[in-house]
C-alpha positions in Angstrom: -9.1 52.9 -27.0 -5.9 53.4 -25.1 -4.0 50.8 -23.1 -5.1 52.5 -19.8 -8.8 52.1 -20.8 -8.5 48.6 -22.3 -7.2 46.7 -19.2 -10.0 47.8 -16.9 -12.5 47.1 -19.7 -11.3 43.5 -20.1 -11.1 43.0 -16.3 -14.8 44.2 -16.0 -15.9 41.8 -18.7 -14.2 38.8 -17.1 -15.2 39.7 -13.6 -18.9 38.9 -14.4 -19.3 35.3 -15.5 -22.4 34.8 -17.5 -24.9 32.3 -16.1 -25.2 29.3 -18.4 -28.5 27.5 -18.7 -26.9 24.1 -18.3 -24.6 24.9 -15.4 -26.1 22.2 -13.1 -25.7 19.6 -15.8 -22.1 20.6 -16.4 -21.4 20.4 -12.7 -22.9 17.0 -12.5 -20.9 15.7 -15.5 -17.6 17.1 -14.0 -18.3 15.4 -10.7 -19.1 12.2 -12.4 -15.8 12.3 -14.4 -13.8 13.0 -11.2 -15.4 10.0 -9.4 -14.7 7.8 -12.4 -11.1 8.8 -12.4 -10.6 8.0 -8.8 -12.1 4.6 -9.2 -9.8 3.8 -12.1 -6.8 5.1 -10.2 -7.8 3.0 -7.1 -8.1 -0.1 -9.3 -4.8 0.5 -11.1 -3.0 1.1 -7.8 -4.6 -2.0 -6.3 -3.6 -4.2 -9.2 0.0 -2.8 -9.1 0.1 -3.6 -5.4 -1.1 -7.1 -5.9 1.4 -7.7 -8.7 4.2 -6.3 -6.6 3.1 -8.3 -3.6 3.0 -11.5 -5.6 6.6 -10.9 -6.9 7.8 -10.1 -3.4 6.2 -13.3 -1.9 7.7 -15.4 -4.8 11.1 -13.9 -4.2 11.0 -14.4 -0.4 10.0 -18.0 -0.8 13.2 -18.7 -2.8 15.5 -17.4 0.0 17.2 -20.1 2.0 19.2 -18.8 4.9 20.5 -21.4 7.4 20.5 -20.0 10.9 21.3 -23.4 12.5 24.1 -24.0 15.0 27.7 -23.9 13.6 31.1 -23.4 15.1 32.2 -19.8 15.6 31.7 -16.9 17.8 29.5 -17.5 20.9 27.7 -14.1 20.5 26.8 -15.1 16.9 25.3 -18.4 18.1 23.3 -16.6 20.8 22.0 -14.2 18.2 21.1 -17.0 15.9 19.3 -18.8 18.7 17.5 -15.6 19.6 16.3 -15.1 16.0 15.2 -18.7 15.8 13.2 -18.4 19.0 11.6 -15.2 17.8 10.8 -16.9 14.6 9.1 -19.7 16.5 7.1 -17.2 18.5 6.0 -15.3 15.5 5.2 -18.6 13.7 3.0 -19.7 16.7 1.2 -16.4 16.7 0.6 -16.5 13.0 -0.5 -20.1 13.1 -3.0 -19.4 15.9 -4.4 -16.4 13.9 -4.8 -18.6 10.9 -6.6 -21.2 12.9 -9.1 -18.5 14.1 -9.7 -17.5 10.5 -10.1 -21.1 9.4 -6.8 -21.7 7.6 -5.3 -24.1 10.0 -3.8 -26.4 7.3 -1.4 -23.7 6.1 2.1 -24.8 7.0 4.6 -22.2 8.1 7.1 -24.6 9.6 9.3 -24.9 6.6 9.9 -21.1 6.4 13.1 -19.6 7.9 13.2 -16.6 10.2 14.2 -14.2 7.3 11.3 -15.3 5.2 8.8 -14.7 8.0 10.4 -11.3 8.6 10.0 -10.3 4.9 6.4 -11.5 4.9 5.6 -9.5 8.0 7.4 -6.5 6.5 5.4 -6.9 3.3 2.1 -7.0 5.3 3.1 -3.8 7.1 3.9 -2.1 3.8 0.5 -3.1 2.4 -1.2 -1.7 5.5 0.7 1.5 5.3 -0.1 1.9 1.6 -3.8 1.3 2.3 -3.7 4.0 5.0 -2.0 6.4 2.7 -4.6 5.8 0.0 -7.4 6.3 2.5 -5.8 9.5 3.8 -5.3 10.8 0.3 -9.0 10.2 -0.5 -10.1 12.1 2.6 -7.9 15.1 1.9 
């Protein structure tokens, strides 16, 4: 058999896939393995996110930035007061949200503005990660 005859012969053989008697069982097993892998991946990513979130919260709780009044530039003092008032507004909104959920005894008054910022940023990152995971599952 020459090379010119062999290539079309092999192509014809592989163009027709033989029907296997257990094709439906094989398909079911492959789908089951794919579903199991996505559950494990989801669990691993969730645990990694929780561990990272716990480390982030622990680190933000150890930050102590004093934004109180001090002598210096007037614009700096105004900016510090603006950040402080924004912090109080955010704190009030969070506290009212916690009261609606039933966690009214949680104290946020000892936290500084920077700590509340990082907590809010972490919550937004968690929400974005959940959205990305949901989107990746749909695609």
